[in-house]
Every structure is written in structure tokens, then in C-alpha cells.
C-alpha positions in Angstrom: -236.3 -130.5 -169.5 -235.0 -134.0 -170.9 -231.5 -132.7 -170.8 -231.2 -131.8 -166.9 -227.4 -130.3 -167.3 -229.2 -127.3 -168.9 -230.8 -126.4 -165.5 -227.4 -126.4 -163.6 -225.5 -123.9 -166.1 -225.7 -120.1 -165.0 -228.9 -118.5 -166.1 -230.3 -122.0 -167.5 -233.4 -121.8 -166.0 -233.9 -118.3 -167.2 -233.4 -119.4 -170.7 -236.2 -122.1 -170.1 -238.7 -119.7 -168.4 -238.5 -116.7 -170.8 -240.4 -118.1 -173.5 -242.7 -120.1 -171.4 -243.8 -116.7 -169.9 -244.3 -115.0 -173.5 -246.2 -117.9 -174.5 -248.4 -117.4 -171.7 -249.0 -113.8 -172.8 -249.6 -115.1 -176.2 -252.5 -117.5 -174.9 -254.0 -114.5 -173.2 -253.8 -112.4 -176.1 -255.5 -115.3 -178.1 -258.3 -115.5 -175.7 -258.9 -111.6 -175.8 -258.8 -111.6 -179.4 -261.1 -114.7 -180.2 -263.3 -113.9 -177.1 -265.3 -110.8 -179.2 -267.3 -112.1 -182.3 -267.9 -109.1 -184.7 -267.6 -108.7 -188.2 -264.6 -106.3 -188.3 -262.8 -109.0 -185.8 -263.5 -111.9 -187.9 -262.1 -109.8 -191.0 -259.0 -109.0 -189.0 -258.6 -112.8 -188.3 -259.2 -113.9 -191.7 -256.4 -111.6 -193.2 -254.1 -112.1 -190.1 -254.5 -115.9 -190.4 -254.1 -116.0 -194.2 -250.6 -113.7 -194.0 -249.3 -115.5 -190.7 -249.4 -118.8 -192.4 -247.7 -117.4 -195.6 -244.9 -115.6 -193.6 -244.7 -118.5 -191.2 -243.7 -120.6 -194.1 -241.3 -118.1 -195.3 -239.6 -117.9 -192.0 -239.5 -121.5 -191.7 -237.6 -121.6 -194.9 -235.2 -119.1 -194.0 -234.7 -120.9 -190.6 -233.9 -124.1 -192.4 -231.4 -122.3 -194.9 -229.8 -120.5 -191.9 -229.5 -123.9 -190.1 -228.4 -126.4 -193.0 -227.2 -124.3 -196.3 -223.6 -123.4 -196.8 -224.4 -119.7 -197.4 -221.2 -118.0 -195.6 -220.9 -114.5 -196.6 -224.1 -114.4 -198.5 -226.0 -115.4 -195.6 -227.7 -112.2 -194.9 -228.6 -111.4 -198.3 -229.9 -114.8 -198.8 -232.1 -114.6 -195.4 -233.1 -111.2 -195.1 -235.8 -110.9 -197.8 -237.5 -113.9 -196.1 -237.7 -112.0 -192.5 -238.3 -108.4 -194.0 -240.8 -109.8 -196.5 -242.6 -111.3 -193.5 -242.7 -108.1 -191.7 -244.1 -106.4 -195.1 -247.2 -109.2 -195.0 -248.0 -108.6 -191.7 -248.1 -104.6 -192.8 -250.2 -105.9 -195.9 -252.7 -107.8 -193.5 -253.2 -104.3 -191.5 -253.7 -102.4 -194.7 -256.2 -104.9 -196.1 -258.2 -105.1 -192.9 -258.3 -101.3 -192.4 -259.3 -100.8 -195.8 -262.2 -103.2 -195.5 -263.2 -102.2 -191.9 -262.2 -98.6 -191.9 -260.8 -99.2 -188.5 -257.2 -98.8 -187.4 -257.7 -101.0 -184.1 -258.8 -103.7 -186.7 -255.9 -103.4 -188.9 -253.4 -103.5 -185.9 -255.4 -106.8 -184.7 -254.8 -108.6 -188.3 -251.0 -107.4 -188.0 -250.5 -108.7 -184.5 -252.7 -112.0 -185.5 -250.2 -112.6 -188.6 -247.1 -112.2 -186.4 -248.3 -114.5 -183.7 -249.1 -117.2 -186.4 -246.1 -116.8 -188.0 -244.0 -116.9 -184.9 -245.7 -119.8 -183.4 -245.0 -121.6 -186.5 -241.3 -120.6 -186.5 -240.7 -121.4 -183.1 -242.2 -124.8 -183.3 -240.0 -125.7 -186.3 -236.9 -124.1 -184.4 -237.6 -126.3 -181.1 -238.3 -129.4 -183.5 -234.9 -128.9 -184.7 -233.6 -128.9 -181.2 -234.9 -132.5 -181.0 -234.1 -133.8 -184.4 -230.6 -131.9 -185.3 -229.0 -131.0 -182.0 -225.5 -132.4 -183.0 -225.6 -130.2 -186.0 -226.8 -127.1 -184.0 -224.0 -128.0 -181.6 -221.4 -128.0 -184.3 -222.6 -124.8 -185.5 -222.0 -123.3 -182.1 -218.5 -124.5 -181.3 -216.7 -121.3 -182.1 -219.6 -119.2 -181.3 -218.5 -115.9 -179.6 -221.4 -115.9 -177.2 -220.8 -119.7 -176.3 -217.1 -118.4 -175.9 -218.4 -115.8 -173.5 -220.7 -117.7 -171.6 -218.2 -119.7 -169.8 -220.7 -122.7 -170.0 -218.7 -125.9 -170.6 -221.4 -127.9 -171.9 -222.2 -127.1 -175.5 -224.9 -129.4 -175.9 -226.8 -127.3 -172.6 -225.7 -124.4 -174.9 -227.4 -125.3 -178.0 -230.7 -126.0 -176.3 -230.6 -122.6 -174.3 -230.0 -120.9 -177.8 -233.0 -122.3 -179.3 -234.8 -121.1 -176.0 -233.3 -117.8 -176.3 -234.0 -117.5 -180.1 -237.9 -118.5 -179.5 -237.8 -115.5 -176.8 -236.5 -112.9 -179.0 -238.9 -114.0 -181.9 -241.8 -113.9 -179.4 -240.9 -110.5 -178.2 -240.0 -109.1 -181.6 -242.9 -110.3 -183.5 -245.5 -108.7 -181.1 -243.9 -105.6 -181.3 -243.0 -105.4 -184.8 -246.3 -106.6 -185.8 -247.9 -103.8 -183.9 -245.8 -101.3 -185.6 -246.5 -102.5 -189.3 -250.0 -103.1 -188.6 -250.6 -99.5 -187.2 -248.3 -98.2 -190.4 -250.6 -100.2 -192.8 -253.8 -99.5 -191.2 -252.9 -95.6 -191.4 -251.6 -95.8 -195.1 -254.8 -97.5 -195.9 -256.9 -94.9 -194.3 -254.8 -92.2 -195.5 -255.3 -93.5 -199.3 -259.3 -93.8 -198.6 -259.3 -90.4 -197.6 -257.2 -89.0 -200.6 -259.6 -91.3 -202.9 -262.8 -89.8 -201.4 -261.3 -86.3 -201.6 -260.6 -86.8 -205.4 -263.9 -87.7 -206.0 
């Protein structure tokens, strides 16, 4: 909003509104998850918060590397473990919660809570970079194929829009992947529990 030419670019308002809409969805999820206080829900929030903070730190390191380190061809190899490790740890939150509660829904809640915490930390850092390192972000996007295809003439507006677009994709993908790995981790936990009791 501090750079008004963004709003005059084609689709500029959409770039702004998309992450705002998903942040409202996240707010509703947060209200729903924290409204009910049961021991299973408290355990899910506990494990979810722990893994969310750990993975949030991993993703912030990843974003800092992508932004400031000259990794060239090794970029994917250097940053993939941070992202994929985050997904795995969300699944661990689901696994551990389901193991303790015997409930797949509680495990899924734990993983989603991990994802929400992680993604909010990451996009807060990413949007902070837009305020503190905008010239650097612009330099990275000068020859970006997306910028060239966009037909935008304002590189600064595109850099800001790119940050909002990244926030949107993280908010959308985090919730979806959190649900998937949470369900998988919870199911594996209950399967291991069933096999353990069958062997007894």
C-alpha cells in the first residue's frame, strides 16, 4: 500500500488481496482450533507449536539462502532439505500426537498447526525482506521470465507483487501439505500402535 503504482499494474490488486483472504482463513482456523479446550486438542497444539517453530526457523534459513547466497546450480540441492524437512517434521507432529491421543483428527490438527505456525513465520520474514532488501529483490528479478512475460514496466511493483504471490502460495500450500502429512503421520502412528498390540 506504500507503493501505489503496484495497484495500477495489471492484476496488482489481486496480488494484494489473495494473501489477505488466506490470512483471514488462517484466522478462522485459529479461532476454531483454540476455541475447544480438550486434552487431545491441547496436546495437538503443543506438538504442533513446537514443530511449527522449528520448521519456521528452517524455512527462514532457506529463504535467506535463496535470497542472499550465491548458490547458482546448487540452489535446489542446498534449499530442498529445509523445505522437505519441514514437511517431514509436520508429519512427525501428527505422528506423535496420534501416538499419544489415539486420534487421527488430533494428529491432523497438530500437523496443520505446525504448518500454520511455520508459514506465518516464513511469510513475515519474506514480507520484512520486501521492506528491508527491496533493491536486492529487484536485482534478482530483472531477467526473471515471469517478469518478462508479465509486461509490467515497473520492476519495483513486480518485486512487491512477487513477495505477495509467494506469501499466497505458501499459505495455500502449507495448509494442504500439512493436512496430507498429518493424515499420513497419524495413520502410521495408529498402524504401529495396532501392530504393537497385536504382537503382544
